[in-house]
N, C-alpha and C positions, 0 to 999 in steps of 0.2 A: 172154504168160504164159498157159499152158494148165494148168489145175489138175485134180486128180482129183475124181471124184464126191464130193459131201459136203464139199468144201473150197472156201472162197471168201476173197477179199481184201476187207476192209472199208474203204470210203471214207466217212468220217463226213459226215453232212449238213452242208452249208455249206462244205465244203472247196473250195479253189481248186486245180485241177490245173495244174501248170506243166511244160513240156518244156524241157530244155536240149539244144539241137542244135548240134553242132560242124560248121561248114562250112569248106571249103578254097576259097580264091579261085581262080577260073579265068580272070580277066581280061576276062570279059564278063558281061552280065546273065544271071541264071539264075532259074528258077521253082522254088519249093518245092512238093513233092508230098506232104508229110507229112500223114497223117490219123490220127485216133484212133478206135477203136471199143471200146465197152464191151458185154460180154455178161453179162447177169444170170443167176444160177443157175436151173436148171429143176427141181432136186431139193432136198430138205431139206438145209440146211447144218448139219453137225455140228461142223466145225472151222474156225477162222479161220487163214488163212495169216499167219504172222509172219516177221520177219527181223531179223537183227542184222548190223551191220557190224563187221568186224575191220579197223580202219584205223589208220594212223599217218601223221600229217601233219608230224611234226617230224623230218625227216631231211635230210641233206646228203650227196649221193653225190659222192665226190671225183673229180676229173679222172682219167681213165684206169683207174678201178677196174673189174676184170673181173667181180666177183661180190660187190657190196656188199649186205650183209644188212640188211633192215628187217623188224621183227616187231611183232605186235600180239596181244593176247589179251583174252578176256572170260570171265566165269564165268556158267554157267546158273543162274538163280534158281528153276527148276522142272524137273520131268521133261518131256522133249520127244521128239517123233518127228521126225527129220530128213527133209526133203523133197529138198533139194539144195543146191548151192553154185554160186557164180559168182565169177570173178576179174577184176579190172580194173587194168591198168597201162598205161603208154604205150610208147614205142619202145625204152626201155632195159630193159623188163621181161624177165627171163630165165627164172625159174621161180617157182612158188608151191606151198607144201605146207600142208595143213590137218591138224592133229592134235588129237585129244580126249584130255585128261589126266583120267582118271576118278577119282572120290573114293577108290576102293580102291587107287590107286597105279598101275594099269595104264594103258597108252597104246594108242590106236587111231588109225591113220592113216586119215583120212577121204578125202583126195584129194591126189594129186600131179600137178601140171602140170609136166612136166620140160622142156618147150620152148615157153614162152609165145610167142604171136604176137598183136600188136596187131590184125592183120587177121582173126584167127579167134577172136573172143570168143564162147564158147558156154556155155550152162548145163550143169551136171552134175547128173543126178537119180538118186536111188535108187528101187528098187522100193518101193511102199507097204509100210510096216511093217518095212523092212529095217534101219533105223538108229534105235534107241531109246537116248537118253542121259539119265542121271539128274541130278537137281538136284545142284549142286556141281561138275559137270564144267567144266574150264577148256578152252575152245577156243583154240587157238593157230594163228596164220597167220604163216608165214615166207616172205618173198619175197627174191629176189636180183635185182640190177640190173647190167647190163653197160654201163658207161660208157667202154669201151675203144674204141680205133680198130679193133679186130677185129669190132666189132658193125656190120654193114653198114647198119643202120637208124639208127645214132646220129647226130643232127644236129650235135653238137659235143663230141667226146671231151675237149676242153680245159676244158669248163665244169664248175663245181660245180652240181649239179642239186638243186633243192628241189621241194617239193609245189607244184602249180599246175594250172590248167585247160587251159593250152595244151599242145599235143602235144610241144613241145620241153622242157616241164617234165615232172614225173612225178606219178603217183598210185599209192597202194598201198591197194587196197580188196579185202577178201575178204568175200563175202556168204554168210551161212548162213541158209537158209530152213527153217522148222519149224512144227509145230503143237504145242499143249500136249497132253501125254499123256492126261489124263483128260477133256478137254473134250468135252461133248456138248450143243451149242447148241439143236438142234431148231428151227432158224429156217426159216420158209417165206418166200420172197422173191417179190414180185410181178415176174414176168418182163418186164413192160412198163416199170415205173417204178424197179425196184431197191429198193423200200421193203420192209423186213423186217416181217412180220406177227407 
């Protein structure tokens, strides 16, 4: 996670950080090379990075369905500045679209991922200040899943597929990263300890 100057992610004191790592069996002993690094802000922090998940865990993708729709939405409770988005599905994920339904009745397409690939999960970022959304905006995320035999990555087109952590199951997560519009924290952070002064 690389953030713009003046923006930081808050990890509250006393938090426990957990990693969920998915491995694939290779048939022989392997070594884990995962490491974690934290870099504390070197400049004054004015805004806290926040995020919301647009997710739906209550779905059943029928056997053979070529474009099964799963949707989720949430309403913003404050004015925000959008930072970026991220999509996560598994092997049957086909596409994902994020739309902002503004309080004045207008709609704004935030992101379209027309050909999702489980192997190429990347974050999508806007230029700073490019996406401002007012309180009351409804963010909608719509995904389609290809459970047909024409999907070369589909482990079993005859299965009814539900939410789950295994790759042969599915997930539907749309992430929206943002900062609060008027926030000005003025926090000085100790670059060695991460403690806010």
